[in-house]
C-alpha positions, 0 to 999 in steps of 0.5 A: 539922411537917406540912409535913413530912409533906405534902412528903414524901407528894408527892413520894412520890406517896403514895395516897390508899388509903394515907392521904394527901389527894389531891395537889392537896390536898397541893400546895394545903397545901404551896403556902399555907404556903411561899408564901401568896397566890402562887396565885389559886385559880379553876377555870383554876389548879386545872386547871392545878395538878391536871393537873401532880399527875396527869398525866406530860405536859401542854400548855397553851393559852391566850390571852395574860395567862392566867397559864399561865407563872405557874401552871406555874412556881409549880406546879414550883418548888412541885414541886421544894421537896417534894424539892429534894436529889433533884430538879431543874427545867429551864425552857427558853424560845428567848432568854435576853431571853424566858426571863428576861421571862417564867420567871424572873420567875416563879422571882424572883417565888415566891422573894421570896413565900416565907413569913416572908422564908425563903430555900431553898437558893442562889439564883443569879440571874445564872446563872438557877439556884436551887440545893438547896445552894450549889455543887450544879448538880444538884439545882436550877432550872434556866433555859435559852435555846435559841436557834436552832442550838443545840438539840442542845446544849440537848438534851444539857445536859438529858440531862446532869442526872440526878436521881430527880425531873426536870421540864422546862418548854418555854415 
């Protein structure tokens, strides 16, 4: 299947000079196959996704309602699904209420938008957790609130997750 090869090339960062398409093009092919019509492809989305594909660190600024969280969470989930058995994503927000209202809502939307009604892994909404396999908290998408006064606890939690591929998003 082409999706398997695209995911592999994306996850392993195979360069163009070794025959792979640009990472951005691989990402679009993967996303359009897994979650058709999830992304609204226009210059703003393209910039966010290209930055995610090419840069190690990203900072996003924009007005309210400009789809910053929507696009970056969509990128993170697609990135994780490229090699979930070796990856983790940690979504941080200030409070659990803010987390559930913004970032986790986008993870839920992505999960329910998957093509053909297919669902991957083990989705545990009550724990704001999407595991690669049931019981595997390490290779998962974690959403956590880092409220005032618990910054050390949050940092320790993040430091405790060791995967081959890791992404942290602070929203």
